[in-house]
C-alpha positions as CSV (number, residue, x, y, z in Angstrom):
1,M,161.8,89.9,48.9
2,N,158.5,91.0,47.4
3,I,157.1,87.5,47.2
4,R,157.5,87.6,51.2
5,K,155.7,90.7,51.9
6,H,152.9,89.5,49.8
7,L,152.6,85.8,51.0
8,K,152.7,87.9,54.9
9,R,149.8,89.7,53.5
10,I,147.8,87.1,51.9
11,L,148.2,85.2,55.4
12,L,147.0,88.1,57.9
13,A,144.2,88.6,55.6
14,S,143.2,85.2,55.7
15,T,143.8,84.8,59.5
16,A,141.8,87.8,59.8
17,I,139.0,86.5,57.7
18,F,138.8,83.2,59.6
19,W,138.0,85.0,63.0
20,V,136.0,87.3,61.7
21,S,133.3,84.4,60.3
22,C,134.0,82.4,63.1
23,N,132.8,85.5,65.6
24,D,129.9,86.1,63.3
25,D,128.9,82.2,63.7
26,A,128.9,82.6,67.3
27,Q,127.1,86.0,67.5
28,S,124.3,84.1,65.4
29,S,123.6,81.2,67.2
30,R,122.7,83.1,70.4
31,P,119.6,85.4,70.3
32,Q,120.5,89.4,70.5
33,T,119.4,92.3,72.2
34,E,119.0,94.8,69.7
35,I,116.8,94.7,66.4
36,P,119.3,95.9,63.4
37,N,117.0,95.9,61.0
38,E,114.3,98.1,61.4
39,L,111.9,97.0,58.5
40,S,111.5,93.0,59.4
41,Q,108.2,92.1,60.8
42,C,108.6,91.3,64.5
43,Y,106.2,89.8,67.2
44,E,106.6,88.6,70.7
45,T,107.0,85.2,71.8
46,E,107.4,83.4,74.9
47,K,105.8,85.2,78.0
48,V,106.3,84.3,81.4
49,A,104.0,85.1,84.3
50,K,105.7,88.2,86.6
51,Q,106.4,87.6,89.5
52,K,105.0,90.0,92.4
53,F,107.4,91.9,94.6
54,N,106.7,93.0,98.0
55,T,107.8,96.9,98.1
56,D,108.0,96.7,102.0
57,I,110.9,94.0,101.5
58,M,112.5,95.8,98.2
59,N,113.0,98.9,100.4
60,D,114.3,97.5,103.8
61,P,114.1,94.0,104.3
62,V,115.4,94.0,108.0
63,A,113.4,96.4,109.2
64,Y,110.5,94.9,107.5
65,A,111.3,91.6,108.9
66,K,111.8,92.8,112.4
67,E,107.9,94.2,112.5
68,S,106.6,91.2,110.6
69,A,108.2,88.9,112.9
70,E,107.1,90.8,115.9
71,K,103.5,90.9,115.2
72,S,103.7,87.2,114.7
73,A,104.8,86.5,117.7
74,Q,102.4,88.1,119.5
75,I,99.2,86.3,116.9
76,A,101.1,83.0,117.8
77,I,100.9,83.8,122.3
78,R,97.8,85.7,121.9
79,D,96.2,82.6,120.5
80,S,97.6,80.4,123.1
81,I,96.6,82.5,125.8
82,E,93.1,82.7,124.3
83,Q,93.1,79.2,124.0
84,Y,93.9,78.7,128.1
85,V,91.5,81.4,128.6
86,A,88.7,79.4,127.0
87,V,89.8,75.5,128.4
88,N,89.8,76.9,131.5
89,A,86.8,79.1,131.8
90,L,85.1,76.1,130.4
91,R,87.0,73.7,133.7
92,S,85.7,76.4,136.2
93,E,82.1,75.9,134.8
94,S,82.1,72.4,134.6
95,E,83.8,72.2,138.5
96,K,81.2,74.9,139.5
97,N,83.4,77.1,140.8
98,A,84.6,80.8,140.4
99,D,88.8,79.7,139.1
100,S,88.6,82.4,136.1
101,A,91.9,83.1,134.0
102,P,95.2,84.8,135.6
103,E,94.6,88.3,135.8
104,C,97.9,88.8,134.4
105,L,97.3,87.0,131.4
106,L,94.0,89.2,130.8
107,R,96.0,92.2,131.1
108,M,99.3,90.1,128.5
109,I,96.6,89.6,126.0
110,D,95.6,93.5,125.7
111,T,99.1,94.2,125.2
112,L,99.5,91.8,122.3
113,E,98.8,92.0,118.4
114,V,95.4,91.5,117.2
115,P,95.3,89.5,114.2
116,V,94.0,90.9,110.8
117,F,92.4,88.9,108.0
118,L,92.6,90.0,105.0
119,Y,90.2,89.5,101.8
120,G,92.0,90.3,98.5
121,V,90.0,90.1,95.5
122,L,91.7,87.9,92.6
123,Y,93.8,89.9,90.2
124,D,95.0,88.6,86.6
125,Q,98.6,87.6,86.5
126,D,100.4,90.2,84.9
127,S,103.0,88.4,81.9
128,I,106.0,89.3,80.4
129,A,107.4,88.2,76.8
130,T,111.2,87.1,76.7
131,K,111.7,87.4,72.9
132,R,111.1,88.9,69.8
133,E,111.0,86.6,66.9
134,C,111.2,88.3,62.9
135,D,110.3,86.7,59.9
136,D,113.8,86.9,58.9
137,G,114.3,84.0,61.4
138,T,116.3,86.4,63.7
139,T,115.4,86.1,67.3
140,Y,115.9,88.5,70.2
141,I,115.9,88.7,73.8
142,R,113.7,91.7,74.9
143,D,115.6,94.5,77.2
144,E,112.7,94.8,79.0
145,Y,112.5,91.0,80.2
146,L,117.0,91.3,80.9
147,R,116.0,94.3,83.3
148,Y,113.3,92.5,84.8
149,E,115.3,89.1,85.2
150,D,117.7,91.7,87.4
151,D,115.0,92.9,89.5
152,V,114.1,89.3,90.1
153,K,117.5,88.4,91.0
154,A,117.8,91.2,93.4
155,Y,114.1,90.5,94.8
156,N,115.2,87.5,95.5
157,K,118.4,88.1,97.3
158,K,116.6,91.0,99.5
159,Y,113.6,88.0,100.3
160,E,116.4,85.9,101.5
161,T,117.5,88.6,103.9
162,Y,114.0,89.1,104.8
163,T,113.2,85.8,105.4
164,E,116.5,84.6,107.7
165,T,116.2,88.0,109.9
166,Y,112.2,87.5,110.0
167,N,112.5,83.5,111.5
168,K,115.5,84.4,114.0
169,I,113.3,87.3,115.5
170,K,110.3,85.5,115.6
171,E,111.4,82.3,117.3
172,K,113.1,84.9,119.9
173,R,110.2,86.9,120.6
174,E,107.9,84.2,121.0
175,A,109.7,82.4,123.2
176,E,110.3,85.3,125.4
177,L,106.1,85.9,125.2
178,R,105.9,82.1,125.8
179,S,108.0,82.5,129.2
180,Q,106.6,85.6,130.2
181,M,102.8,83.6,129.8
182,D,103.4,80.3,131.9
183,S,105.1,82.5,134.5
184,C,101.7,84.3,134.8
185,I,99.6,80.7,134.6
186,N,102.6,79.3,137.1
187,Q,101.8,81.8,139.7
188,Q,98.2,81.5,139.4
189,E,98.9,77.8,140.1
190,I,101.2,78.4,143.5
191,K,98.3,80.8,144.5
192,N,95.3,78.4,143.6
193,D,97.5,75.8,145.6
194,S,98.2,77.6,148.8
195,T,94.2,78.9,149.3
196,P,93.2,76.8,152.0
197,D,89.7,74.9,150.9
């Protein structure tokens, strides 16, 4: 009986040693996130450029998409109206008549968003170190980089929501404004056709 007990213990001990050694191999092949040995010399390696986050998208992607889409649609239609007015003015001048742009178009253009041209200064791209390598041969993923990766994932998800909402709203709003513009132009053309020479 005693021999069986000893054999069982030896078998259990060797199994435990085997699993512990397997576990150590698996962990040593992959970078760790904590530095257990404070005495080893470590340095940062492999830096990557940090993505810039739009704080409005981070805070509320849907609200910002609505605001941006409305402005973009208005600016696009304003450009179309200004182009129509300029062409109409040239034509009127060449034909030597007083036919000007429809009054409703001029009123409409006053209500639309004015484009703002931003001239920003160039800035250095921030970077972040992904790893630390130590003189004992170990490599560690930096906790700061792991947090940054989580931020990028969260931002990309919100940016996706922003883009989807922006495209839908801009398309719909631009169609509404274009319809209003076309209606105004058509009324003027009907009026001009009905005016006796």
